[in-house]
C-alpha positions as CSV (number, residue, x, y, z in Angstrom):
1,M,-42.8,36.1,32.3
2,G,-44.2,38.4,34.9
3,T,-44.7,35.6,37.4
4,E,-41.2,34.3,36.9
5,E,-39.7,37.7,37.5
6,D,-41.7,38.2,40.6
7,E,-40.6,34.8,41.9
8,L,-37.0,35.8,41.3
9,S,-37.4,39.1,43.1
10,V,-38.9,37.5,46.1
11,F,-36.1,34.9,46.1
12,R,-33.4,37.6,46.0
13,D,-35.1,39.5,48.8
14,R,-35.1,36.5,51.1
15,W,-31.4,35.9,50.3
16,K,-30.6,39.5,51.2
17,Q,-32.5,39.3,54.4
18,E,-30.5,36.2,55.4
19,L,-27.3,38.1,54.6
20,N,-28.0,40.6,57.4
21,K,-28.7,37.9,60.0
22,S,-25.9,36.4,62.0
23,T,-25.9,32.7,62.7
24,K,-23.6,30.5,64.5
25,A,-21.2,28.5,62.2
26,A,-21.6,24.7,62.0
27,K,-19.3,22.7,64.2
28,E,-18.3,20.2,61.6
29,K,-17.5,21.7,58.2
30,E,-15.5,19.8,55.5
31,G,-15.3,20.6,51.9
32,Y,-14.1,23.5,49.8
33,F,-13.8,26.1,52.6
34,G,-12.1,23.8,55.1
35,D,-12.3,23.7,58.9
36,Q,-12.2,26.7,61.2
37,N,-9.2,27.8,63.2
38,K,-9.1,28.8,66.8
39,D,-10.6,32.3,66.0
40,G,-13.5,30.7,64.3
41,S,-12.7,32.0,60.8
42,S,-12.4,30.0,57.6
43,V,-8.9,29.2,56.6
44,H,-9.5,27.5,53.3
45,Q,-7.5,28.8,50.3
46,S,-10.5,29.7,48.2
47,T,-12.0,32.0,50.9
48,S,-8.6,33.7,51.4
49,F,-8.3,34.1,47.7
50,W,-11.7,36.0,47.4
51,E,-11.0,38.1,50.5
52,N,-7.5,39.1,49.3
53,Q,-8.9,40.1,45.9
54,S,-11.4,42.5,47.5
55,S,-9.7,43.8,50.6
56,V,-6.5,42.6,52.2
57,S,-7.0,44.5,55.4
58,Q,-10.6,43.5,55.9
59,P,-10.9,41.1,58.9
60,T,-12.7,37.8,58.5
61,P,-16.0,37.6,60.4
62,K,-16.2,35.2,63.2
63,E,-19.7,34.0,62.3
64,Q,-20.7,33.0,58.8
65,P,-24.1,33.7,57.2
66,E,-26.3,30.8,56.2
67,Y,-25.7,31.4,52.5
68,V,-22.1,30.5,53.1
69,S,-23.0,27.1,54.4
70,I,-25.3,26.5,51.4
71,A,-22.5,27.6,49.1
72,E,-20.1,25.2,50.9
73,G,-22.5,22.4,50.4
74,L,-22.9,23.2,46.7
75,L,-19.2,23.4,46.0
76,D,-18.6,20.2,48.0
77,G,-21.1,18.2,46.0
78,R,-23.9,18.3,48.7
79,S,-26.7,19.8,46.7
80,G,-29.5,18.6,48.8
81,P,-30.1,21.7,50.9
82,L,-30.0,24.0,47.9
83,L,-32.4,21.9,45.9
84,D,-34.8,21.7,48.8
85,R,-34.7,25.5,49.3
86,L,-35.3,26.1,45.6
87,E,-38.2,23.7,45.6
88,H,-39.7,25.2,48.7
89,E,-39.5,28.7,47.2
90,R,-41.1,27.6,44.0
91,T,-43.9,25.8,45.9
92,R,-44.6,28.7,48.2
93,T,-44.7,31.3,45.3
94,R,-47.0,29.1,43.2
95,K,-49.7,29.1,46.0
96,R,-49.9,32.8,46.0
97,A,-49.3,35.1,43.1
98,P,-47.5,38.3,44.2
99,E,-49.7,41.4,43.9
100,S,-46.8,43.7,43.2
101,E,-43.1,43.9,43.2
102,A,-41.2,44.1,46.4
103,P,-41.5,47.6,48.1
104,K,-38.6,49.9,47.6
105,T,-36.8,51.3,50.6
106,D,-35.5,54.8,50.9
107,A,-32.8,53.8,53.3
108,P,-29.3,54.9,52.5
109,P,-27.2,52.2,50.7
110,K,-25.2,50.2,53.0
111,K,-21.5,49.5,52.4
112,V,-21.2,46.4,50.3
113,N,-18.4,44.0,51.4
114,A,-16.8,41.2,49.6
115,S,-19.3,38.6,50.8
116,Q,-22.2,40.7,49.4
117,K,-20.4,40.9,46.1
118,L,-19.9,37.2,46.1
119,L,-23.6,36.7,46.8
120,E,-24.7,39.0,44.0
121,Q,-22.5,37.2,41.6
122,F,-23.9,33.9,42.8
123,L,-27.5,35.1,42.3
124,Q,-26.6,36.3,38.8
125,D,-25.2,32.8,38.0
126,L,-28.4,31.2,39.2
127,N,-30.3,33.5,37.0
128,E,-28.4,32.3,33.9
129,V,-28.4,28.6,34.8
130,N,-31.7,26.7,34.6
131,D,-30.6,23.4,35.9
132,I,-28.0,22.2,38.3
133,P,-24.8,21.0,36.5
134,F,-24.3,17.3,36.7
135,F,-21.0,17.7,38.7
136,D,-23.1,18.9,41.6
137,V,-25.1,15.7,41.6
138,E,-23.6,12.9,43.6
139,L,-22.6,10.1,41.1
140,P,-20.7,6.9,41.7
141,Y,-17.0,7.2,40.7
142,E,-17.4,4.2,38.3
143,L,-20.4,5.8,36.5
144,A,-18.6,9.2,36.2
145,L,-15.6,7.4,34.8
146,K,-17.8,5.6,32.3
147,I,-19.1,9.0,31.1
148,F,-15.5,10.4,30.8
149,N,-14.5,7.3,28.8
150,F,-16.3,8.8,25.7
151,L,-14.1,12.0,25.7
152,G,-10.9,12.6,23.8
153,R,-7.6,14.3,24.8
154,T,-8.8,17.9,24.3
155,D,-12.1,17.3,26.2
156,L,-10.4,15.6,29.1
157,G,-7.9,18.5,29.4
158,R,-10.8,21.0,29.5
159,C,-12.7,18.9,32.1
160,A,-9.6,18.8,34.3
161,Q,-9.9,22.6,34.7
162,V,-13.5,22.6,36.0
163,S,-13.0,21.4,39.6
164,K,-10.8,19.3,41.8
165,S,-13.2,16.3,41.6
166,W,-13.3,16.6,37.8
167,K,-9.5,16.8,37.7
168,V,-9.2,13.5,39.5
169,L,-11.6,11.9,37.1
170,A,-10.0,13.4,33.9
171,E,-6.6,12.3,34.9
172,D,-7.5,8.7,35.8
173,E,-4.9,6.3,34.5
174,L,-7.5,4.0,32.9
175,L,-8.7,6.8,30.6
176,W,-5.2,7.8,29.4
177,Y,-4.2,4.1,29.0
178,R,-7.1,3.6,26.6
179,L,-6.2,6.8,24.7
180,C,-2.6,5.6,24.4
181,L,-3.7,2.3,22.8
182,E,-6.3,3.9,20.6
183,E,-3.7,6.2,19.1
184,G,-1.3,3.4,18.3
185,F,1.2,4.1,21.0
186,Q,2.7,1.4,23.3
187,K,1.0,-1.5,21.6
188,G,0.6,-4.6,23.8
189,A,1.5,-2.7,27.0
190,N,-0.3,-3.3,30.3
191,I,-1.7,-0.5,32.4
192,S,1.0,-1.1,35.1
193,D,3.8,-0.5,32.6
194,S,3.7,3.3,33.0
195,P,3.4,5.3,36.3
196,C,1.6,8.2,34.4
197,W,-0.1,7.4,31.1
198,K,-1.0,11.0,30.5
199,S,2.7,11.9,30.4
200,T,3.3,8.9,28.2
201,V,0.7,10.0,25.7
202,R,2.1,13.5,25.7
203,D,5.7,12.3,25.1
204,C,4.6,9.9,22.3
205,R,2.7,12.7,20.6
206,N,5.7,15.1,20.8
207,T,7.9,12.4,19.4
208,E,5.4,11.7,16.6
209,N,5.3,15.4,15.7
210,A,9.1,15.7,15.7
211,V,9.4,12.7,13.4
212,K,6.7,14.1,11.0
213,S,8.6,17.4,10.9
214,N,11.8,15.5,10.1
215,W,10.0,13.7,7.3
216,K,8.9,16.9,5.8
217,N,12.2,18.7,6.1
218,R,14.4,15.7,5.2
219,V,16.2,15.7,8.5
220,G,17.7,12.4,9.6
221,S,20.4,9.9,8.8
222,I,20.9,7.8,5.6
223,R,22.7,4.4,5.5
224,H,23.7,2.4,2.5
225,L,23.4,-1.3,3.4
226,Q,26.7,-3.0,2.9
227,Y,27.7,-4.6,-0.4
228,E,30.7,-6.5,-1.8
229,L,32.5,-6.6,-5.1
230,G,31.2,-9.0,-7.7
231,K,27.6,-9.1,-6.4
232,V,24.7,-7.6,-8.3
233,L,21.5,-7.0,-6.5
234,C,18.6,-9.2,-7.7
235,D,15.7,-8.6,-5.2
236,V,15.0,-6.9,-1.9
237,S,12.2,-7.2,0.7
238,S,11.7,-5.6,4.1
239,C,9.3,-6.0,7.0
240,A,9.3,-4.8,10.7
241,G,12.9,-3.6,10.7
242,L,14.2,-6.6,8.8
243,V,15.7,-6.2,5.3
244,I,16.7,-9.2,3.1
245,A,18.6,-9.1,-0.2
246,G,19.5,-11.7,-2.8
247,Y,22.5,-11.4,-5.1
248,T,23.7,-12.9,-8.4
249,S,26.4,-14.8,-6.4
250,G,23.7,-16.8,-4.7
251,D,24.2,-15.1,-1.3
252,V,21.2,-14.0,0.8
253,R,21.9,-11.4,3.4
254,L,19.6,-10.3,6.2
255,W,19.8,-7.0,8.2
256,D,18.2,-6.2,11.5
257,T,17.9,-2.4,11.3
258,L,16.7,-2.1,14.8
259,H,19.9,-3.4,16.3
260,W,22.0,-3.3,13.2
261,D,22.9,-7.0,13.2
262,K,23.8,-8.4,9.8
263,F,24.4,-12.0,8.8
264,Y,24.3,-14.3,5.8
265,L,21.6,-16.9,5.5
266,K,23.0,-20.3,4.5
267,P,21.3,-21.5,1.3
268,T,21.0,-25.2,0.4
269,H,23.3,-25.0,-2.5
270,S,26.1,-23.7,-0.3
271,I,25.7,-26.7,2.0
272,R,25.8,-29.0,-1.1
273,N,28.8,-27.0,-2.5
274,E,27.1,-26.5,-5.9
275,T,29.1,-24.6,-8.5
276,P,28.3,-22.2,-10.0
277,A,25.9,-20.9,-7.5
278,P,22.5,-20.0,-8.9
279,Y,21.1,-16.5,-8.7
280,A,18.9,-15.6,-5.7
281,S,16.1,-14.3,-8.0
282,H,13.4,-13.6,-5.4
283,V,13.5,-13.0,-1.6
284,R,10.8,-12.3,1.0
285,V,10.7,-11.7,4.7
286,N,8.2,-11.1,7.5
287,K,8.6,-10.9,11.3
288,T,9.5,-14.6,11.7
289,I,10.2,-16.2,8.3
290,A,12.6,-15.4,5.5
291,A,12.4,-17.2,2.1
292,A,14.5,-17.1,-1.1
293,A,14.0,-18.7,-4.6
294,Y,16.8,-19.4,-7.0
295,E,17.3,-19.7,-10.7
296,N,17.5,-23.5,-10.5
297,G,14.0,-23.8,-9.0
298,C,15.1,-24.3,-5.4
299,V,13.2,-22.5,-2.6
300,D,14.7,-22.2,0.9
301,V,12.9,-21.1,4.1
302,W,14.6,-19.8,7.3
303,S,13.5,-18.8,10.7
304,T,14.6,-15.3,11.7
305,V,14.3,-16.3,15.3
306,T,15.9,-19.7,15.7
307,G,18.9,-19.7,13.4
308,L,20.5,-19.4,10.0
309,E,20.1,-22.9,8.7
310,P,17.1,-23.6,6.4
311,I,14.1,-25.1,8.2
312,H,12.3,-26.0,5.0
313,Q,13.4,-26.6,1.4
314,Y,11.6,-27.8,-1.8
315,Q,12.3,-27.9,-5.5
316,H,10.4,-26.7,-8.6
317,L,11.1,-28.4,-11.9
318,Q,11.6,-25.0,-13.6
319,R,12.9,-21.6,-12.7
320,V,10.8,-19.8,-10.0
321,H,9.1,-16.8,-11.6
322,V,7.3,-15.3,-8.5
323,L,7.5,-15.7,-4.8
324,D,5.4,-14.3,-2.0
325,L,5.2,-14.6,1.8
326,S,2.3,-13.8,4.1
327,P,2.9,-10.7,6.1
328,D,0.9,-12.1,9.1
329,G,2.0,-15.7,9.3
330,P,4.2,-18.6,8.0
331,A,2.6,-19.2,4.6
332,L,4.6,-19.2,1.4
333,A,3.5,-19.2,-2.2
334,S,5.7,-19.8,-5.3
335,A,5.1,-20.3,-9.0
336,S,7.1,-21.9,-11.7
337,G,5.6,-21.9,-15.2
338,P,1.8,-22.7,-14.8
339,D,2.3,-24.4,-11.4
340,V,1.4,-22.7,-8.1
341,R,2.5,-24.2,-4.9
342,V,1.5,-23.1,-1.3
343,D,3.5,-24.3,1.7
344,A,2.8,-23.8,5.4
345,P,3.5,-25.5,8.7
346,D,0.9,-28.0,10.1
347,E,-0.4,-28.1,13.7
348,Q,2.8,-29.8,14.9
349,G,4.9,-27.1,13.2
350,Y,6.3,-29.2,10.3
351,W,6.3,-27.5,7.0
352,R,4.5,-29.2,4.1
353,S,2.8,-28.5,0.8
354,Q,-0.7,-27.3,1.3
355,S,-1.8,-27.2,-2.3
356,L,-0.3,-27.6,-5.8
357,V,-2.4,-26.1,-8.6
358,Q,-1.8,-25.9,-12.3
359,L,-3.2,-23.0,-14.2
360,P,-4.0,-22.8,-17.9
361,K,-1.2,-20.2,-18.6
362,P,2.2,-19.4,-17.2
363,V,1.8,-17.5,-13.9
364,D,2.6,-13.8,-13.9
365,G,2.4,-13.3,-10.1
366,V,1.1,-14.6,-6.8
367,L,0.1,-12.9,-3.6
368,V,-0.8,-14.4,-0.2
369,V,-3.9,-12.5,1.1
370,P,-3.1,-10.8,4.4
371,G,-4.9,-11.9,7.6
372,K,-4.7,-14.8,9.9
373,R,-6.4,-17.8,8.5
374,D,-6.4,-21.6,9.1
375,I,-5.9,-22.2,5.4
376,P,-3.7,-19.7,3.4
377,L,-5.7,-17.8,0.7
378,V,-3.6,-17.1,-2.4
379,T,-4.3,-14.9,-5.4
380,A,-2.6,-15.7,-8.7
381,W,-2.9,-14.1,-12.1
382,A,-1.9,-15.4,-15.5
383,G,-2.6,-13.5,-18.7
384,E,-6.1,-12.0,-18.5
385,S,-7.3,-14.1,-15.6
386,V,-7.1,-13.8,-11.8
387,Y,-7.6,-16.9,-9.7
388,L,-8.3,-17.4,-6.0
389,L,-6.7,-20.5,-4.5
390,N,-8.2,-21.9,-1.2
391,S,-8.0,-25.6,-0.9
392,R,-7.1,-28.2,1.7
393,P,-4.3,-30.7,1.1
394,E,-6.7,-33.6,1.1
395,E,-9.2,-31.9,-1.2
396,E,-8.7,-31.3,-4.9
397,Q,-10.6,-28.2,-5.9
398,E,-10.4,-26.1,-9.1
399,P,-9.1,-22.6,-8.6
400,R,-11.9,-20.0,-8.4
401,V,-11.8,-17.5,-11.2
402,L,-12.1,-14.0,-9.8
403,H,-11.7,-12.0,-13.0
404,S,-11.3,-13.0,-16.7
405,V,-11.9,-10.9,-19.8
406,Y,-10.5,-12.1,-23.1
407,G,-8.0,-9.8,-24.6
408,H,-7.6,-7.6,-21.5
409,P,-4.4,-8.8,-19.6
410,V,-3.9,-8.1,-16.0
411,T,-0.8,-5.9,-15.3
412,C,-0.7,-5.6,-11.5
413,V,-2.6,-6.9,-8.5
414,D,-2.7,-6.1,-4.8
415,T,-4.9,-7.5,-2.0
416,S,-6.3,-6.6,1.4
417,P,-8.0,-9.0,3.8
418,S,-11.3,-8.5,2.1
419,R,-10.6,-7.0,-1.4
420,A,-8.4,-7.4,-4.4
421,A,-7.5,-4.6,-6.8
422,M,-6.1,-5.2,-10.2
423,G,-4.9,-3.1,-13.2
424,I,-6.6,-4.1,-16.5
425,K,-5.1,-3.3,-19.8
426,S,-7.5,-2.5,-22.5
427,C,-6.6,-3.7,-26.0
428,G,-8.2,-3.2,-29.4
429,W,-11.9,-2.4,-29.1
430,G,-11.5,-1.9,-25.3
431,M,-9.6,1.4,-25.8
432,N,-12.9,3.0,-27.0
433,D,-14.3,2.3,-23.5
434,G,-12.1,4.8,-21.7
435,G,-8.7,3.1,-21.7
436,N,-7.0,1.2,-19.0
437,K,-8.8,0.8,-15.6
438,I,-8.5,-0.4,-12.0
439,Q,-11.1,-2.9,-10.9
440,V,-11.8,-3.8,-7.2
441,Y,-13.3,-7.2,-6.4
442,G,-14.7,-8.5,-3.1
443,L,-12.9,-11.7,-2.1
444,E,-16.0,-13.2,-0.4
445,S,-18.6,-12.4,-3.1
446,G,-16.2,-12.6,-6.1
447,Q,-18.1,-9.7,-7.7
448,C,-16.6,-6.5,-9.1
449,E,-17.4,-3.7,-6.7
450,L,-15.7,-0.7,-8.4
451,T,-14.2,0.3,-11.7
452,M,-11.9,3.3,-11.6
453,G,-9.4,5.1,-13.8
454,N,-9.3,6.2,-17.4
455,S,-5.7,6.1,-18.5
456,A,-4.0,5.6,-21.8
457,G,-0.9,4.1,-20.1
458,D,-0.6,0.7,-18.4
459,F,-1.0,0.5,-14.6
460,T,2.3,-0.8,-13.3
461,C,1.7,-1.0,-9.6
462,V,-1.2,-0.8,-7.2
463,N,-1.2,-0.5,-3.4
464,L,-4.3,-1.5,-1.5
465,R,-3.2,-3.1,1.8
466,D,-0.9,-0.2,2.9
467,S,-2.9,2.8,1.8
468,G,-5.0,4.9,4.1
469,P,-8.6,4.0,5.0
470,H,-10.9,4.0,1.9
471,L,-8.0,4.9,-0.4
472,L,-6.3,3.1,-3.2
473,L,-2.9,4.1,-4.6
474,C,-1.6,3.2,-8.1
475,G,1.2,4.0,-10.5
476,N,1.1,4.2,-14.2
477,R,3.4,4.3,-17.2
478,D,2.0,7.8,-18.1
479,R,4.3,9.1,-15.3
480,R,1.4,9.7,-12.8
481,V,0.7,8.6,-9.3
482,R,-3.1,8.4,-8.7
483,V,-5.1,8.2,-5.5
484,F,-8.7,6.9,-5.7
485,D,-11.5,7.0,-3.1
486,L,-13.0,3.5,-2.7
487,R,-16.3,4.9,-1.4
488,T,-17.1,6.9,-4.5
489,G,-14.7,5.4,-7.1
490,S,-13.5,8.9,-8.0
491,S,-9.9,10.2,-8.3
492,V,-8.9,12.5,-5.5
493,L,-5.3,13.2,-6.4
494,S,-3.0,12.9,-9.5
495,L,0.7,13.6,-9.2
496,Y,3.0,13.9,-12.1
497,A,6.7,13.2,-11.6
498,H,8.4,10.1,-13.0
499,H,9.4,10.5,-16.7
500,M,10.1,6.8,-17.1
501,G,6.9,5.6,-15.4
502,V,6.1,4.7,-11.8
503,T,7.5,1.4,-10.6
504,A,6.7,1.3,-6.8
505,V,4.3,3.2,-4.5
506,Q,3.2,3.3,-0.9
507,A,1.1,5.7,1.2
508,D,-0.5,6.2,4.6
509,D,-2.9,8.9,5.9
510,W,-0.7,11.9,5.0
511,R,2.3,11.0,2.9
512,I,3.0,9.2,-0.4
513,V,6.4,7.7,-1.4
514,S,6.8,6.8,-5.1
515,G,9.7,5.4,-7.1
516,G,10.3,5.5,-10.9
517,G,12.1,3.7,-13.6
518,E,14.6,6.5,-13.8
519,G,15.8,5.8,-10.2
520,L,14.0,8.8,-8.5
521,V,12.4,8.4,-5.1
522,I,9.9,11.2,-4.2
523,V,8.1,11.9,-1.0
524,W,4.7,13.7,-1.3
525,E,2.4,15.5,1.1
526,M,-1.0,13.9,0.2
527,R,-3.3,16.4,1.7
528,I,-1.9,19.4,-0.3
529,G,-0.6,17.4,-3.2
530,A,2.9,18.9,-3.0
531,K,6.4,17.3,-3.4
532,L,8.4,17.4,-0.2
533,W,11.7,16.2,-1.4
534,E,13.4,13.6,-3.7
535,M,16.4,11.4,-4.0
536,H,18.0,10.0,-7.1
537,N,20.1,6.9,-7.7
538,R,21.0,4.8,-10.6
539,H,18.7,1.9,-11.7
540,P,14.9,1.6,-11.3
541,V,13.3,1.7,-7.9
542,R,11.8,-1.8,-7.3
543,H,11.1,-1.7,-3.6
544,I,9.7,0.9,-1.2
545,R,8.7,0.3,2.4
546,F,8.3,2.9,5.1
547,S,7.1,3.0,8.7
548,S,6.5,6.0,11.0
549,S,10.2,6.9,11.2
550,T,12.1,4.8,8.6
551,L,12.2,4.4,4.9
552,V,13.8,1.5,2.9
553,T,14.3,1.9,-0.9
554,A,16.0,-0.4,-3.3
555,N,17.4,0.4,-6.8
556,I,17.7,-2.9,-8.6
557,P,19.4,-3.1,-12.0
558,D,17.7,-4.8,-14.8
559,E,20.9,-6.1,-16.2
560,K,22.3,-8.8,-14.0
561,S,25.4,-9.5,-16.2
562,P,26.6,-6.2,-17.5
563,R,28.4,-6.3,-20.8
564,G,31.7,-4.5,-21.5
565,A,32.6,-4.4,-17.8
566,C,33.9,-6.8,-15.2
567,I,32.4,-6.0,-11.9
568,T,34.6,-8.7,-10.2
569,D,37.6,-6.4,-10.7
570,D,38.7,-4.0,-8.0
571,D,37.0,-1.1,-9.7
572,L,34.8,0.7,-7.3
573,T,33.3,3.0,-9.9
574,A,32.2,0.2,-12.2
575,H,30.9,-1.7,-9.2
576,R,28.7,1.2,-8.1
577,R,27.4,1.5,-11.6
578,Y,26.1,-2.0,-11.9
579,R,25.6,-3.4,-8.4
580,G,22.3,-1.7,-7.3
581,L,21.7,0.1,-4.0
582,I,19.7,-0.3,-0.8
583,C,19.1,2.8,1.2
584,H,17.8,3.0,4.8
585,Y,16.6,6.4,6.0
586,D,16.0,7.1,9.7
587,F,14.1,10.2,10.5
588,S,14.1,9.8,14.2
589,M,17.7,10.7,14.5
590,D,18.9,14.2,15.4
591,S,20.6,15.8,12.5
592,S,23.1,17.5,14.8
593,S,24.4,14.2,16.2
594,Q,27.6,13.3,14.4
595,D,27.4,9.7,15.4
596,H,24.7,9.0,12.8
597,I,26.3,10.8,9.9
598,L,28.2,9.0,7.2
599,P,31.9,10.1,6.9
600,I,31.3,11.3,3.4
601,C,28.5,13.5,4.6
602,R,30.9,15.3,7.0
603,S,32.9,16.7,4.2
604,N,33.4,20.5,4.0
605,Y,33.1,20.4,0.1
606,A,36.9,21.0,-0.1
607,E,37.7,17.3,-0.6
608,S,37.3,15.6,-4.0
609,S,36.1,12.2,-2.6
610,G,32.5,11.1,-2.6
611,Y,30.0,9.8,-5.1
612,N,26.4,10.7,-5.7
613,Y,25.5,11.6,-2.1
614,N,22.9,14.1,-1.2
615,I,24.3,15.5,2.0
616,G,21.2,17.6,2.7
617,L,19.9,14.8,4.8
618,S,22.6,15.2,7.4
619,M,24.0,18.7,6.9
620,P,21.7,21.5,5.7
621,Y,23.4,23.9,3.3
622,D,22.7,26.9,5.5
623,T,24.8,25.5,8.3
624,L,28.0,25.2,6.3
625,S,30.8,27.6,7.1
626,G,32.1,29.9,4.4
627,P,35.2,29.1,2.3
């Protein structure tokens, strides 16, 4: 330690000696201090800043000391002279060990000007820093950009405040374009689509925070999708802004909620003029395909892009019990009795049957496994067995049994691209093993990976594909919504709400939306396990689908032909009681904008009109004027 302190003392003395010497300034100086003016003084902003801070009236010296040139080179990125001088000092002091400290002088202290103060601060910084920071080392721009590529938004913002060269690097368009895509904004955009990707990321995050605040505070607009007298709702499906509904009159209606276009899809029975028209019992939609199944066993397929006429149609011998459409492509699965049929277009685009399989028992449900595949992969369950169907049209293969336990029926199933989760009902002796459970299977291995839950009630719904990462969401007849961690198999959250059992659930990384048999829709904050708000309508909630800014819910009546009332009459009250309801919530709207508020919601509470509307969505109670 003594040797290092002696070296530092000698080094400081030599710097102070150079301070008292006057040297001629370099003819060509570029960098942080700029070029000289006619008087030979430095005119760069940074020098003027330090001089103005110390003494405004002090004149600028005509000739600069040598340390100023070295400092200019350091700040401008030319660290060679400084490194050479430091190495020279270290080599010279190693050859001879100093016998004593530098002699003290009894001369009176000289007046210290701003330059000397700057030098003392610079020497103090050198004393604290062991190595030269990397921004003083000359690096290729591409290499520095590669290093900055590993930083996030916060780190890039901090780096932009270090120096001008770092600011240029931290605000490079390529870095912010990558961040924009990684955070899910502007999907599919090119780097040339925005003049400033940093501003684009900032605007997108502000919008996201505003929409999240609207979700939590129930600020937005609500729209009830149009209905007509004499039509009872049978089934609802939604995907990517498209909402499809089937009615007891046989009509199938499709809404585009992004542009608010609505139109009827022409079913096959309307073209044939069949009377009476069969019920549209099941409907499904994805981004490009819409499908409907009817009571008479007919299945129609439409394209949401090309037109309203069916592009494919086939017939089952019995009533279609279940129907499912792939969320990622044109693959359709339907089941009638024990028969499961899978249809998809071939390489030329013509629809045809891919497989037709008969199971030992009547089918309870089918699901097309999400993900793009050459051959559709379908999961079907019947009784206590779950089957995996993956066969080519020219090959006859037996369905692969994924799960089967005698006496333990399957109550609900959901799939992700690699897993399948199912609710198992324990009966008889199985109740002694902890009650009803959720089991998770791997689709590739066909083995049970996890067994979770311990409930006396039946699991009515499970959501695996839409839940957050490593999470599984399920609903139960015991009125609880449960969240499980797929990494540990433990329950992380249990929410009690629906007194008639949970019928539909969906979740993302921070919110949960659940629906019950009593018609209640509840929005939860997952991280704190608190209820944010709720909405109630008549009939059980059978469909829930939400995106970042919208929510679609459907209350579908169990009774399709109500007794003791004629819904075909011009009785609006009776029609509302039995028809079912589709609600579309938009939380990106401004609550102060009157264009997006239903007329019934603009009431001042003095009018007697209105029925079962919660106007808190569009007009908070605290903004109402007094009577």
